[in-house]
C-alpha positions as CSV (number, residue, x, y, z in Angstrom):
1,M,77.2,66.4,89.7
2,P,76.5,63.2,91.7
3,E,76.3,59.8,90.1
4,A,72.9,58.3,89.5
5,P,70.6,57.4,91.1
6,Y,69.9,60.7,92.9
7,L,66.7,62.4,93.9
8,L,65.7,66.0,94.3
9,T,64.2,66.4,97.8
10,P,61.7,69.2,97.0
11,V,60.4,67.5,93.8
12,L,59.7,64.1,95.3
13,R,58.6,65.0,98.8
14,K,54.8,65.6,99.0
15,P,53.8,68.0,101.7
16,G,52.5,66.1,104.7
17,Q,53.5,62.7,103.4
18,H,56.7,62.4,105.5
19,P,58.4,64.9,107.8
20,L,61.7,66.0,106.1
21,N,63.9,64.1,108.5
22,A,62.0,60.9,108.0
23,F,62.2,61.4,104.2
24,R,65.9,61.9,104.5
25,E,66.2,58.7,106.6
26,L,64.2,56.8,103.9
27,L,66.6,57.9,101.3
28,K,69.6,56.9,103.4
29,Q,68.0,53.4,104.0
30,R,67.7,52.9,100.3
31,H,71.3,54.1,99.7
32,I,70.0,57.1,97.6
33,P,72.2,60.1,98.1
34,L,70.6,63.4,98.9
35,Y,71.1,66.0,96.2
36,V,70.8,69.8,96.6
37,Y,69.7,71.5,93.4
38,D,71.4,74.9,93.5
39,V,71.5,78.1,91.4
40,E,74.4,76.8,89.3
41,D,72.4,73.6,88.4
42,F,69.5,75.8,87.5
43,E,71.6,78.0,85.2
44,L,73.1,75.0,83.5
45,D,69.7,73.6,82.9
46,L,68.5,76.9,81.4
47,N,71.6,77.0,79.1
48,N,71.0,73.4,78.0
49,L,67.3,74.2,77.2
50,R,68.3,77.3,75.2
51,E,70.8,75.3,73.2
52,L,68.2,72.7,72.5
53,G,65.7,75.4,71.4
54,R,63.3,74.5,74.1
55,L,63.4,77.8,75.9
């Protein structure tokens, strides 16, 4: 997992606000690494929620 700060591209990008490449360039200019949320991350989140009794 990357060190903070990191952003999830699909979550923060609003449709029509920035073309994807422009958004990635904005992250780069602000020294914010791009993070790809994958199936393993999702499964880990699900397990954590189950352990906390929130799922």
